[in-house]
ZAMARGU-4260 file (C-alpha; in steps of 0.2 Angstrom, whole numbers, plus 5000, padded with zeros to 4 digits):
<rodrens>
0) 5054/5186/5067 | 5061/5176/5052 | 5063/5157/5053 | 5077/5148/5046 | 5072/5134/5033
5) 5075/5119/5046 | 5065/5128/5060 | 5051/5131/5047 | 5050/5113/5042 | 5049/5108/5060
10) 5036/5120/5064 | 5026/5114/5049 | 5027/5096/5055 | 5020/5102/5072 | 5006/5111/5064
15) 5001/5096/5053 | 5002/5085/5069 | 4992/5095/5080 | 4978/5098/5067 | 4977/5081/5062
20) 4977/5074/5080 | 4964/5086/5087 | 4952/5082/5072 | 4954/5064/5074 | 4951/5065/5093
25) 4935/5077/5091 | 4929/5067/5076 | 4927/5052/5087 | 4920/5062/5102 | 4906/5069/5090
30) 4902/5051/5084 | 4901/5045/5102 | 4890/5060/5108 | 4878/5059/5093 | 4867/5044/5098
35) 4858/5043/5081 | 4875/5042/5072 | 4880/5027/5062 | 4898/5025/5057 | 4892/5014/5042
40) 4877/5022/5036 | 4881/5041/5038 | 4894/5052/5031 | 4908/5059/5041 | 4901/5076/5038
45) 4884/5070/5044 | 4891/5075/5061 | 4891/5092/5057 | 4872/5095/5054 | 4864/5084/5068
50) 4868/5085/5086 | 4887/5088/5086 | 4891/5102/5074 | 4898/5112/5088 | 4911/5099/5089
55) 4914/5092/5072 | 4912/5109/5062 | 4925/5119/5074 | 4937/5105/5074 | 4937/5102/5054
60) 4939/5122/5052 | 4953/5121/5065 | 4961/5106/5055 | 4960/5117/5039 | 4968/5132/5046
65) 4982/5120/5054 | 4985/5112/5037 | 4985/5130/5028 | 4998/5136/5041 | 5008/5120/5040
70) 5009/5122/5021 | 5015/5139/5022 | 5029/5134/5034 | 5033/5120/5022 | 5037/5131/5007
75) 5056/5127/5008 | 5053/5108/5010 | 5042/5106/4995 | 5031/5116/4983 | 5020/5101/4980
80) 5018/5098/4999 | 5014/5117/5001 | 5001/5117/4987 | 4993/5101/4993 | 4992/5106/5011
85) 4985/5123/5007 | 4972/5116/4995 | 4967/5102/5007 | 4966/5115/5022 | 4954/5126/5011
90) 4944/5111/5008 | 4943/5105/5026 | 4939/5123/5032 | 4926/5124/5018 | 4918/5108/5024
95) 4915/5115/5041 | 4909/5131/5035 | 4898/5124/5022 | 4890/5108/5030 | 4881/5094/5022
100) 4865/5105/5020 | 4874/5116/5007 | 4874/5101/4995 | 4885/5103/4980 | 4897/5116/4988
105) 4900/5106/5003 | 4905/5091/4991 | 4917/5101/4981 | 4925/5106/4998 | 4925/5089/5004
110) 4933/5083/4986 | 4947/5096/4989 | 4951/5090/5006 | 4952/5072/5000 | 4960/5073/4984
115) 4975/5085/4990 | 4977/5076/5007 | 4979/5060/4996 | 4991/5067/4984 | 5002/5075/4996
120) 5012/5060/5001 | 5018/5057/4982 | 5026/5074/4983 | 5034/5068/4999 | 5040/5053/4990
125) 5048/5064/4976 | 5058/5073/4989 | 5062/5059/5001 | 5067/5042/4994 | 5064/5031/5011
130) 5054/5016/5015 | 5042/5027/5025 | 5039/5039/5011 | 5034/5024/5000 | 5022/5018/5014
135) 5015/5035/5015 | 5013/5036/4995 | 5004/5019/4997 | 4992/5026/5010 | 4988/5041/4999
140) 4984/5028/4984 | 4974/5018/4995 | 4964/5034/4999 | 4963/5039/4981 | 4956/5023/4976
145) 4943/5023/4991 | 4938/5041/4985 | 4934/5034/4968 | 4924/5020/4978 | 4916/5033/4989
150) 4910/5043/4974 | 4903/5028/4964 | 4894/5023/4980 | 4885/5040/4982 | 4882/5044/4964
155) 4880/5027/4956 | 4875/5012/4967 | 4879/5007/4985 | 4886/4991/4978 | 4903/5000/4977
160) 4904/5001/4996 | 4909/4983/4998 | 4896/4981/5012 | 4904/4994/5022 | 4891/5008/5020
165) 4894/5026/5014 | 4902/5030/5031 | 4913/5015/5030 | 4920/5018/5013 | 4922/5036/5017
170) 4934/5031/5032 | 4944/5022/5020 | 4949/5039/5012 | 4951/5048/5029 | 4960/5035/5040
175) 4974/5032/5028 | 4977/5051/5026 | 4976/5053/5046 | 4990/5039/5047 | 5002/5046/5036
180) 5000/5064/5040 | 5002/5060/5059 | 5018/5051/5055 | 5024/5064/5043 | 5021/5078/5055
185) 5031/5069/5068 | 5045/5064/5055 | 5046/5083/5050 | 5046/5089/5068 | 5060/5077/5075
190) 5071/5077/5060 | 5071/5096/5060 | 5085/5106/5068 | 5082/5117/5084
</rodrens>
């Protein structure tokens, strides 16, 4: 079955919304269930190695697969968005497959997930000249700045975390990306034609 461009974009939006929403829900469930977990002192990926990998790892792999599929559906929307979602999806799935115990390979996949999720709204902005697209790009820029601070926190000094802890500064990468991607997915779904 071949989809027309409008339906493909609509399904791309639906897949990104579902992937992000389920991850956000299960990320929080894992944090609540893991009694030793600290939102401030532990990285997000720490949820994938202690008592909740069955929740976190599965959810982030599903997120990665949904990002990948969404990227494929969005080929007619924007090559940059497609490229970003596919690479972010590979990164997210890799984070779940190669948990924190894998060291540098885990960090490489996490970097892919964060960088490409954060730059995708700039490709949206180049396609859509709207106030929402500008806000999404601002969220992406905020996430990129937070990624630099997170990297400095784990590689150089904890003074770059502004008292939020490694987990807190990492959430300043994740949360803006969740917000813009949920809004973007809903936007694509409801602006697409049936």
